[in-house]
C-alpha positions as CSV (number, residue, x, y, z in Angstrom):
1,M,-69.3,-19.5,54.8
2,K,-69.4,-16.1,53.2
3,I,-69.5,-12.7,54.9
4,K,-70.5,-10.1,52.4
5,N,-67.8,-10.6,49.7
6,K,-65.4,-12.5,51.9
7,E,-65.1,-16.3,51.8
8,I,-64.4,-17.9,55.2
9,G,-62.8,-21.3,55.5
10,D,-59.8,-23.5,54.5
11,G,-57.7,-21.9,51.8
12,C,-59.1,-18.4,52.5
13,P,-57.3,-15.5,54.4
14,T,-58.0,-15.6,58.1
15,Y,-60.9,-13.3,58.9
16,I,-59.8,-10.8,61.7
17,I,-62.4,-9.4,64.1
18,A,-61.5,-6.5,66.4
19,E,-63.8,-6.5,69.3
20,M,-64.5,-3.0,70.7
21,S,-66.7,-4.1,73.6
22,A,-66.5,-1.5,76.4
23,N,-63.2,0.1,75.2
24,H,-65.1,3.2,73.9
25,G,-65.4,4.3,77.6
26,G,-68.8,5.9,76.9
27,E,-67.5,8.3,74.2
28,L,-68.8,8.1,70.7
29,S,-65.8,9.9,69.3
30,R,-63.5,7.2,70.8
31,A,-65.7,4.5,69.4
32,I,-65.4,6.0,65.9
33,K,-61.6,6.2,66.4
34,I,-61.4,2.6,67.5
35,L,-63.4,1.6,64.3
36,Q,-61.0,3.6,62.1
37,A,-57.9,2.2,63.9
38,A,-59.1,-1.4,63.4
39,K,-59.3,-0.7,59.7
40,N,-55.9,0.9,59.6
41,C,-54.4,-2.1,61.4
42,G,-55.7,-4.5,58.7
43,A,-58.7,-6.0,60.6
44,D,-61.6,-7.2,58.4
45,C,-64.3,-6.4,60.9
46,L,-65.2,-4.3,64.0
47,K,-67.5,-6.0,66.5
48,V,-69.8,-4.4,69.1
49,Q,-72.0,-5.8,71.8
50,V,-75.6,-4.8,71.9
51,Y,-77.4,-4.7,75.2
52,T,-78.5,-2.4,78.0
53,P,-78.2,-3.2,81.7
54,D,-81.9,-4.0,81.7
55,T,-81.8,-6.3,78.7
56,M,-78.9,-8.2,80.3
57,T,-80.0,-8.5,83.9
58,I,-81.9,-6.8,86.7
59,D,-80.8,-4.2,89.2
60,S,-80.4,-6.2,92.4
61,D,-78.0,-6.3,95.3
62,K,-78.6,-10.0,96.0
63,I,-75.5,-12.2,96.2
64,F,-76.4,-13.9,92.9
65,F,-75.6,-10.7,91.0
66,Q,-72.2,-10.1,92.5
67,I,-69.0,-11.1,90.7
68,E,-66.7,-12.9,93.2
69,K,-63.5,-13.2,91.3
70,G,-61.6,-12.3,88.1
71,T,-61.1,-9.0,86.3
72,W,-64.4,-7.6,87.6
73,K,-64.2,-8.9,91.1
74,N,-66.7,-7.4,93.7
75,Q,-68.7,-5.6,91.0
76,N,-72.5,-5.8,90.6
77,L,-73.6,-7.2,87.2
78,Y,-76.1,-4.4,86.6
79,D,-73.6,-1.7,87.5
80,L,-70.9,-3.3,85.3
81,Y,-73.2,-3.4,82.3
82,K,-74.3,0.2,82.9
83,I,-70.7,1.2,82.5
84,A,-69.8,-1.2,79.7
85,H,-72.7,-1.0,77.3
86,T,-72.7,0.6,73.9
87,P,-75.5,3.1,73.5
88,W,-77.9,1.9,70.8
89,E,-78.2,5.3,69.2
90,W,-74.5,4.9,68.2
91,L,-75.0,1.8,66.2
92,S,-76.3,3.3,63.0
93,I,-73.6,6.0,63.1
94,L,-70.9,3.3,63.6
95,K,-72.3,1.1,60.8
96,Q,-72.4,4.1,58.4
97,E,-68.8,4.9,59.2
98,A,-67.8,1.2,58.8
99,D,-69.5,1.2,55.4
100,R,-67.7,4.4,54.4
101,I,-64.2,3.1,55.2
102,N,-65.0,-0.4,54.0
103,I,-64.7,-2.5,57.1
104,D,-67.3,-5.1,58.1
105,F,-69.5,-4.3,61.1
106,L,-70.6,-7.2,63.3
107,A,-72.8,-7.1,66.4
108,T,-73.5,-9.5,69.2
109,P,-77.1,-9.1,70.4
110,F,-78.0,-10.3,73.9
111,D,-81.7,-10.4,73.6
112,M,-84.4,-10.2,70.9
113,T,-85.0,-6.5,71.2
114,A,-81.3,-6.0,70.3
115,V,-81.8,-8.2,67.2
116,D,-84.8,-6.1,66.2
117,H,-82.8,-2.9,66.5
118,L,-79.9,-4.4,64.5
119,E,-82.3,-5.4,61.7
120,K,-83.5,-1.8,61.5
121,I,-80.0,-0.6,60.8
122,G,-79.3,-3.3,58.2
123,I,-76.8,-5.6,60.0
124,D,-75.2,-8.1,57.6
125,F,-74.3,-10.9,60.1
126,Y,-74.5,-11.8,63.7
127,K,-72.3,-13.1,66.6
128,I,-73.5,-15.2,69.5
129,A,-71.5,-14.8,72.7
130,S,-70.3,-17.8,74.7
131,Q,-72.5,-17.0,77.6
132,E,-75.5,-17.1,75.3
133,L,-74.6,-20.5,73.8
134,T,-77.4,-22.1,75.8
135,D,-80.0,-19.3,75.1
136,I,-81.7,-21.4,72.5
137,P,-84.7,-19.0,72.1
138,L,-82.3,-16.2,71.3
139,I,-80.2,-18.3,68.9
140,K,-83.4,-19.5,67.1
141,Y,-84.6,-15.9,66.7
142,V,-81.2,-14.8,65.3
143,A,-81.1,-17.7,63.0
144,S,-84.6,-16.8,61.7
145,M,-83.1,-13.6,60.2
146,N,-81.3,-16.0,57.8
147,K,-78.0,-14.2,57.9
148,P,-74.5,-15.6,58.6
149,M,-73.8,-16.4,62.2
150,I,-70.6,-16.7,64.2
151,V,-71.0,-18.5,67.6
152,S,-68.5,-18.6,70.4
153,T,-68.4,-21.8,72.3
154,G,-66.7,-20.9,75.6
155,M,-67.8,-23.1,78.5
156,G,-69.8,-25.2,76.0
157,T,-70.0,-29.0,76.2
158,I,-70.3,-31.0,73.0
159,K,-74.0,-31.5,73.7
160,E,-74.6,-27.7,74.1
161,I,-72.6,-26.8,71.0
162,S,-74.4,-29.4,69.0
163,K,-77.8,-28.2,70.1
164,A,-76.9,-24.6,69.1
165,V,-75.6,-25.8,65.8
166,D,-78.7,-27.9,65.1
167,T,-81.0,-25.0,66.1
168,I,-79.2,-22.7,63.6
169,T,-79.0,-25.1,60.7
170,S,-82.7,-26.0,61.1
171,Q,-83.5,-22.3,60.6
172,S,-80.9,-21.0,58.2
173,R,-78.6,-21.9,55.3
174,S,-76.8,-18.6,55.3
175,G,-73.6,-19.9,56.9
176,L,-72.2,-20.7,60.3
177,S,-68.8,-20.6,62.0
178,L,-67.9,-21.7,65.5
179,L,-65.2,-20.1,67.6
180,K,-63.1,-22.0,70.2
181,C,-63.0,-19.8,73.3
182,S,-61.8,-19.9,76.8
183,S,-64.2,-17.7,78.8
184,A,-61.8,-16.1,81.2
185,Y,-60.7,-12.5,81.1
186,P,-57.8,-12.7,80.6
187,A,-57.5,-16.4,79.7
188,P,-54.4,-18.3,80.7
189,V,-52.5,-19.8,77.8
190,E,-52.2,-23.2,79.4
191,G,-56.0,-23.5,79.5
192,M,-56.6,-22.8,75.8
193,N,-56.4,-26.4,74.5
194,L,-56.1,-25.2,70.9
195,K,-55.9,-28.7,69.6
196,T,-59.7,-28.7,70.1
197,I,-59.9,-26.6,66.9
198,V,-58.8,-29.6,64.8
199,D,-61.5,-31.8,66.4
200,M,-64.2,-29.1,66.0
201,K,-63.4,-28.9,62.3
202,T,-64.0,-32.6,61.9
203,R,-66.9,-32.9,64.3
204,F,-69.0,-29.9,63.1
205,N,-67.9,-29.5,59.5
206,V,-68.1,-25.7,59.6
207,P,-65.3,-23.1,59.6
208,I,-63.7,-22.9,63.1
209,G,-62.0,-19.9,64.6
210,L,-60.7,-18.6,67.9
211,S,-62.2,-15.9,70.2
212,D,-59.0,-15.2,72.0
213,H,-58.8,-13.6,75.5
214,T,-55.2,-14.4,76.2
215,L,-52.6,-11.7,76.4
216,G,-50.4,-11.4,73.3
217,S,-50.7,-13.1,69.9
218,I,-49.2,-16.5,70.4
219,S,-52.6,-18.3,70.8
220,A,-54.0,-16.6,67.8
221,I,-51.1,-17.4,65.5
222,T,-51.0,-21.0,66.8
223,A,-54.7,-21.3,66.1
224,V,-54.2,-20.2,62.5
225,A,-51.5,-22.9,62.2
226,L,-54.0,-25.4,63.4
227,G,-56.6,-24.4,60.8
228,A,-58.5,-21.5,62.4
229,S,-60.4,-19.4,59.8
230,I,-61.4,-16.5,62.1
231,I,-59.5,-14.7,64.9
232,E,-61.3,-12.4,67.3
233,K,-59.4,-10.1,69.7
234,H,-60.5,-7.3,72.0
235,F,-59.1,-4.0,70.8
236,C,-58.6,-0.6,72.3
237,L,-56.9,2.6,71.3
238,D,-54.6,3.0,74.3
239,K,-54.2,0.7,77.3
240,A,-53.5,3.8,79.4
241,F,-57.2,4.6,79.0
242,E,-58.7,2.2,81.4
243,S,-62.0,0.6,80.6
244,V,-63.8,-2.6,81.6
245,D,-61.9,-4.6,78.9
246,S,-58.7,-2.7,78.4
247,S,-56.5,-5.0,80.6
248,F,-56.9,-7.9,78.1
249,S,-57.2,-5.9,74.9
250,M,-54.7,-5.2,72.1
251,D,-53.6,-1.7,71.2
252,P,-53.1,-0.7,67.6
253,E,-49.4,-1.6,67.5
254,E,-50.1,-5.1,68.9
255,L,-53.1,-5.8,66.6
256,K,-51.2,-4.6,63.5
257,R,-48.2,-6.9,64.4
258,M,-50.5,-9.8,65.1
259,I,-52.2,-9.5,61.8
260,E,-48.9,-9.2,60.0
261,D,-47.7,-12.3,61.8
262,I,-50.9,-14.2,60.8
263,R,-50.4,-13.2,57.2
264,L,-46.9,-14.5,57.3
265,T,-48.1,-17.7,59.0
266,E,-50.6,-18.2,56.1
267,K,-47.7,-17.9,53.6
268,A,-45.6,-20.3,55.6
269,L,-48.4,-22.9,55.8
270,G,-48.8,-22.8,52.0
271,I,-50.0,-26.0,50.4
272,V,-49.1,-29.7,50.6
273,S,-46.2,-29.9,48.2
274,Y,-43.0,-31.8,47.7
275,D,-41.9,-29.7,44.7
276,L,-38.7,-27.7,45.0
277,T,-38.8,-23.9,45.4
278,V,-36.5,-21.9,43.2
279,E,-34.3,-21.4,46.3
280,E,-34.2,-25.1,47.0
281,E,-33.1,-25.8,43.4
282,Y,-30.0,-23.8,44.0
283,S,-29.4,-25.3,47.4
284,R,-29.4,-28.8,45.9
285,N,-25.9,-27.9,44.6
286,F,-24.7,-28.2,48.1
287,R,-25.7,-31.7,48.8
288,R,-23.0,-34.3,49.0
289,S,-21.5,-36.2,46.1
290,I,-18.3,-38.2,45.2
291,F,-15.1,-36.2,44.6
292,A,-11.4,-37.0,44.1
293,V,-9.7,-35.9,47.4
294,K,-6.2,-36.7,46.1
295,D,-4.6,-36.5,42.7
296,I,-5.3,-39.8,40.9
297,S,-3.0,-40.9,38.1
298,K,-4.3,-42.7,35.0
299,G,-4.6,-46.4,35.6
300,T,-4.8,-46.0,39.4
301,R,-7.6,-47.8,41.3
302,L,-10.2,-45.8,43.2
303,T,-10.1,-46.3,47.0
304,Q,-11.7,-44.9,50.1
305,D,-8.5,-43.0,50.5
306,N,-8.6,-41.1,47.1
307,I,-12.3,-40.5,46.7
308,R,-14.9,-39.4,49.3
309,I,-18.4,-38.3,49.7
310,I,-18.2,-34.5,50.4
311,R,-20.1,-31.4,49.5
312,P,-21.0,-30.0,46.9
313,A,-23.1,-32.1,44.6
314,Y,-21.4,-32.0,41.2
315,G,-20.2,-35.5,41.3
316,L,-22.0,-38.9,41.3
317,A,-24.5,-39.4,44.0
318,P,-23.3,-41.0,47.3
319,E,-25.1,-44.2,46.6
320,N,-22.5,-45.0,43.9
321,L,-19.5,-45.1,46.2
322,E,-19.5,-48.8,46.7
323,A,-19.7,-49.4,42.9
324,L,-16.7,-47.0,42.3
325,I,-14.3,-48.6,44.8
326,G,-11.8,-50.7,42.8
327,K,-12.6,-49.1,39.5
328,T,-9.7,-47.7,37.4
329,A,-9.1,-44.1,36.5
330,K,-9.4,-43.6,32.7
331,K,-7.2,-40.5,32.8
332,D,-5.4,-38.3,35.4
333,I,-7.9,-36.9,37.9
334,E,-6.9,-33.8,39.8
335,R,-7.8,-33.4,43.5
336,G,-11.1,-31.6,43.8
337,T,-12.6,-33.0,40.6
338,P,-16.2,-34.3,40.8
339,I,-16.2,-38.0,39.9
340,N,-18.4,-39.1,37.0
341,W,-18.5,-42.3,34.9
342,D,-16.6,-40.7,32.0
343,L,-13.5,-40.7,34.2
344,I,-13.7,-44.4,35.0
345,L,-12.8,-47.5,33.0
């Protein structure tokens, strides 16, 4: 998969998405600062969500529209989305700023009118949220734009994920990635089941990433070690500024540290290799080998008492000990001398 000039997949740097969501708090200036901060932290991309309360739901007080538990407990859906949404008139401004500072700009549309608006501002690729995984008409419409797509799979069964994948690949050849996701806010670490990433890579044969709602960076770094090619984390400027998503978002210091740790993880993973590093070449000197541990006079037989396997590795390899026992010293051998065949008759 390729996003603009970046390759996504095995052997490529992990693609880091900073999710702004509602952390702008209704202020365009804060949204711009979040975008700039994501760039400064080393993120590859800033993501926004594109909806209005009316494109997401209806204004109703019926029990179906009330949130009963979790971060947004006792809130009405319509009222929540009214607070959390990103005004559409901001999107072209944010994209222009993203282009100016050279950070990718990704958007999650939640209905077809959002897709149409994003097409007008020249969006390069799309994200499908976990809750919309089963909205096949929306997925089909987005896929028809023939642009790369990233799809979160929270709550998805294999059958639901497969149907979304089949819908996309039947419409587009522009690239697809799936994100393992636990749709809880915040998500408990013990419910992440990150080993699923390995199975998803084999099962779907596309780059797999992680949309991570856990606190901290351990899940993201573990996911990279398991082969994740994309990491998405919610991002805010300051947790002291409370917003709908701030409680499970990273601040700049946390995001920067996570990205640094991911880059170190990539270096540590390296490649499959049994070759020695330069450092290991030197360390080989401190393996064990056979040394004289007592002074041995010329003509004396070698025994377990006067030669031993010790560090360092300047003598014969330990496997030669049995063959040496009973041999005769060709010359005087001083204690601490590495044993080699030139010293033995």
